[in-house]
N, C-alpha and C positions, 0 to 999 in steps of 0.2 A: 501572583497573578492569582485570582480567585477565581475559582468556573464557577459559572452561572448555570444555576440547575435546569434553568430552560432549555440551553445549551446543551447540557449532557444528555437531559430526557430528549430531545430533539437527534443528536446521534445514536444512540442507543436504538430509536426508535427505527434511523436510517438503516443501521447495522440488524436488524432483526428484520426486516424488509427483503431484503437480498438473499437470496436463493442459496442456499448453501453449496451447491456443487457448483454456482456461476463461476465465470474467470473474472468478476469484480470480488466475489468471495474470497478466491484463491490469491489474489493483490494484497487483498486486507490480511487475509492469512500471516502472508509474508513479511508484510507491515509490523504484526504483532509479534510474531517471531525473531525479530532482530532488534538490537539493544544499541542505546548511544553512548557516547562517553559521557561519565556525569557531569562532567563541564559544559555539553553542549547544550547549546540553549535551546527551547521551542522555537523562535524565530529563526534560527540555522537550520534546522529540520524543517519548517514550514519552504523554505529557502529552496532546499533538495528535491523537496516533494513539487512544488510550483515549477521547477526545472523539469522535470518531466510531464507534467502537464504542457509545456512548450518544444518540448523535443522527443514525442512518444516513441519515436524510432528509436532511442537511446536505451530503452528498459534492461537492454541487456547489462550494458554498463554502469547503469543508474542501479539494479540489483545488487551489483559486485560491490559500487561502492555505499551504498546504505549497510548490506552483512558487513564493510569492514570497519564501521561505524566506531563499533567500540575495540578495535583491533584484535578481533577474536573470531572466526569463523566454525559457529558451532554447527553439532549435527542435526539441527530443529529447524537452523535457518539453512540448509541445505536440503533439507526434507522437503520443507515448502518452497523452495527454490524450485524443487523437482515436479511437484505437483502444480506448479503453475502450468507446466508443460507449453510454455512458448517455446514454439518452433518456429513461426512467422510473425516478428515482432508488430507489423502493420495490422494483419486480423486479430492478433490477442486484445491491441489496444484497441480497435473497432471494436470489439467485442462488448471488452469493458464501458465505451460510449454508450452502444447500444443497449446493455443492460442496464447501465443509469438513466435512459430515455427513459427506459417502461416504468420503472419503478415510481409507484404512485403515493408520493409522502401529504 
């Protein structure tokens, strides 16, 4: 699949617009530290992330599943998970949605 330059620019602008200490930034940092197996397709990864969007209260289970995608739990993954500071899944995801609503792109 060829990545469209506009799509890349759009995603880069989105990332730049996110405040670095926000819940959304912490969630995305967690995503950036995780790795999947080489044989896992983008479609499969999209399915996993869409499942979180549908069942936001499952974020604790989702993070564990994502961390295990490469069959290795790295110290970087544990660190970024801890930095997310999820103590209440409902409140965390509500903050993520609120932050998304406040972004101006």
